[in-house]
MIDOSE-1310 file (N, C-alpha, C; in nm, 2 decimals, decimal comma, always signed):
residues 76
mprl	+28,63/-1,42/+14,57/+28,67/-1,55/+14,62/+28,77/-1,61/+14,51; +28,89/-1,64/+14,55/+28,99/-1,69/+14,46/+28,95/-1,83/+14,40; +28,89/-1,91/+14,48/+28,86/-2,05/+14,43/+28,75/-2,04/+14,32; +28,65/-1,95/+14,34/+28,55/-1,94/+14,24/+28,61/-1,88/+14,11
rals	+28,71/-1,80/+14,12/+28,78/-1,75/+14,00/+28,85/-1,87/+13,92; +28,91/-1,96/+14,00/+28,97/-2,07/+13,94/+28,87/-2,16/+13,87; +28,76/-2,18/+13,94/+28,65/-2,27/+13,88/+28,59/-2,20/+13,76; +28,57/-2,07/+13,76/+28,52/-1,99/+13,65/+28,61/-2,00/+13,53
sevq	+28,74/-1,99/+13,56/+28,84/-2,01/+13,45/+28,84/-2,15/+13,39; +28,82/-2,25/+13,47/+28,82/-2,38/+13,42/+28,69/-2,41/+13,33; +28,58/-2,36/+13,37/+28,46/-2,39/+13,29/+28,43/-2,28/+13,19; +28,51/-2,18/+13,19/+28,50/-2,06/+13,10/+28,37/-1,99/+13,11
qlvn	+28,32/-1,98/+13,23/+28,19/-1,91/+13,25/+28,20/-1,85/+13,40; +28,13/-1,74/+13,42/+28,12/-1,69/+13,55/+28,05/-1,78/+13,65; +28,11/-1,81/+13,76/+28,05/-1,90/+13,86/+28,02/-1,82/+13,99; +27,89/-1,83/+14,03/+27,84/-1,77/+14,15/+27,81/-1,87/+14,25
drtg	+27,85/-1,85/+14,37/+27,82/-1,94/+14,48/+27,68/-1,92/+14,54; +27,59/-2,01/+14,52/+27,46/-2,00/+14,57/+27,43/-2,11/+14,68; +27,54/-2,17/+14,73/+27,52/-2,27/+14,83/+27,47/-2,21/+14,97; +27,49/-2,09/+14,99/+27,46/-2,03/+15,12/+27,56/-2,06/+15,23
rter	+27,66/-2,14/+15,20/+27,76/-2,18/+15,30/+27,86/-2,06/+15,32; +27,90/-2,04/+15,44/+28,00/-1,94/+15,47/+28,13/-2,00/+15,52; +28,12/-2,13/+15,56/+28,24/-2,19/+15,61/+28,34/-2,22/+15,50; +28,47/-2,23/+15,54/+28,58/-2,27/+15,45/+28,60/-2,42/+15,46
ydve	+28,63/-2,48/+15,35/+28,65/-2,62/+15,34/+28,78/-2,65/+15,27; +28,85/-2,75/+15,31/+28,98/-2,79/+15,24/+28,94/-2,92/+15,18; +28,93/-2,92/+15,04/+28,89/-3,04/+14,97/+28,99/-3,07/+14,86; +28,99/-3,20/+14,82/+29,07/-3,24/+14,70/+28,97/-3,29/+14,60
lewa	+28,98/-3,24/+14,48/+28,88/-3,28/+14,38/+28,97/-3,34/+14,27; +28,93/-3,46/+14,23/+29,00/-3,53/+14,12/+28,91/-3,53/+14,00; +28,97/-3,47/+13,89/+28,90/-3,46/+13,77/+29,00/-3,45/+13,65; +28,95/-3,47/+13,53/+29,03/-3,46/+13,41/+29,04/-3,32/+13,36
pdst	+29,16/-3,26/+13,35/+29,17/-3,12/+13,30/+29,14/-3,11/+13,15; +29,13/-3,22/+13,08/+29,09/-3,21/+12,94/+29,04/-3,34/+12,89; +28,99/-3,35/+12,77/+28,92/-3,48/+12,73/+29,02/-3,59/+12,69; +29,15/-3,56/+12,69/+29,25/-3,66/+12,66/+29,27/-3,76/+12,78
vtdk	+29,24/-3,71/+12,90/+29,25/-3,79/+13,02/+29,12/-3,87/+13,04; +29,12/-4,00/+13,03/+29,00/-4,08/+13,03/+28,97/-4,15/+13,16; +29,07/-4,16/+13,25/+29,05/-4,23/+13,38/+28,99/-4,15/+13,49; +28,97/-4,02/+13,46/+28,91/-3,93/+13,56/+28,78/-3,86/+13,50
psif	+28,69/-3,82/+13,59/+28,57/-3,76/+13,54/+28,59/-3,61/+13,50; +28,49/-3,56/+13,43/+28,49/-3,41/+13,39/+28,48/-3,33/+13,52; +28,51/-3,20/+13,51/+28,49/-3,12/+13,63/+28,35/-3,11/+13,68; +28,25/-3,12/+13,59/+28,11/-3,12/+13,62/+28,07/-3,24/+13,70
talh	+28,11/-3,36/+13,65/+28,08/-3,49/+13,72/+28,16/-3,50/+13,85; +28,28/-3,45/+13,86/+28,36/-3,46/+13,98/+28,29/-3,37/+14,09; +28,25/-3,25/+14,05/+28,19/-3,17/+14,15/+28,06/-3,23/+14,21; +27,98/-3,30/+14,12/+27,86/-3,36/+14,17/+27,89/-3,49/+14,25
eqlg	+27,97/-3,57/+14,20/+27,99/-3,70/+14,26/+28,08/-3,69/+14,39; +28,18/-3,60/+14,39/+28,27/-3,60/+14,50/+28,23/-3,50/+14,61; +28,16/-3,39/+14,57/+28,13/-3,29/+14,67/+27,98/-3,27/+14,68; +27,90/-3,33/+14,59/+27,75/-3,31/+14,60/+27,71/-3,17/+14,55
lkle	+27,79/-3,11/+14,47/+27,76/-2,98/+14,41/+27,72/-2,99/+14,26; +27,64/-2,90/+14,21/+27,60/-2,90/+14,07/+27,61/-2,76/+14,02; +27,67/-2,76/+13,90/+27,68/-2,63/+13,83/+27,56/-2,62/+13,74; +27,49/-2,51/+13,75/+27,37/-2,49/+13,67/+27,39/-2,36/+13,58
svre	+27,36/-2,37/+13,46/+27,37/-2,25/+13,37/+27,24/-2,17/+13,38; +27,26/-2,04/+13,42/+27,14/-1,96/+13,43/+27,18/-1,82/+13,38; +27,08/-1,75/+13,33/+27,10/-1,61/+13,28/+27,06/-1,52/+13,39; +27,14/-1,42/+13,43/+27,11/-1,32/+13,52/+27,18/-1,19/+13,50
pfev	+27,12/-1,08/+13,54/+27,19/-0,95/+13,51/+27,32/-0,94/+13,60; +27,41/-0,86/+13,55/+27,53/-0,83/+13,63/+27,58/-0,69/+13,59; +27,65/-0,63/+13,68/+27,70/-0,49/+13,65/+27,82/-0,49/+13,56; +27,82/-0,39/+13,47/+27,93/-0,38/+13,37/+27,96/-0,23/+13,37
vvid	+28,09/-0,20/+13,36/+28,14/-0,07/+13,35/+28,19/-0,05/+13,20; +28,14/+0,04/+13,13/+28,17/+0,07/+12,99/+28,25/+0,20/+12,98; +28,37/+0,19/+12,93/+28,45/+0,32/+12,91/+28,44/+0,34/+12,76; +28,37/+0,45/+12,72/+28,35/+0,48/+12,58/+28,44/+0,58/+12,53
hier	+28,52/+0,65/+12,61/+28,61/+0,75/+12,56/+28,72/+0,77/+12,67; +28,85/+0,79/+12,62/+28,96/+0,81/+12,71/+29,05/+0,91/+12,65; +29,11/+1,00/+12,72/+29,21/+1,10/+12,67/+29,32/+1,10/+12,77; +29,44/+1,14/+12,72/+29,55/+1,16/+12,81/+29,53/+1,29/+12,89
pted	+29,57/+1,29/+13,01/+29,56/+1,42/+13,09/+29,65/+1,53/+13,03; +29,60/+1,65/+13,04/+29,67/+1,77/+12,99/+29,76/+1,82/+13,10; +29,88/+1,88/+13,06/+29,97/+1,93/+13,16/+29,91/+2,06/+13,21; +29,92/+2,09/+13,33/+29,87/+2,22/+13,39/+29,98/+2,32/+13,39
């Protein structure tokens, strides 16, 4: 989901959608991109106040691919 990637990038953590919703929504969210903007809320407050959503930090397992060795292919 491209939108979750953008949100993950903004909060600098992996964001998983646990709302159970499958519909698509077109929304405008007003928030401060950094702490120098004082007339708008943080991304966390904006999500809660404007959309009724809450980001919760949880620990859960996820799959990781580890490449421990790599070599150039040999010519045949």
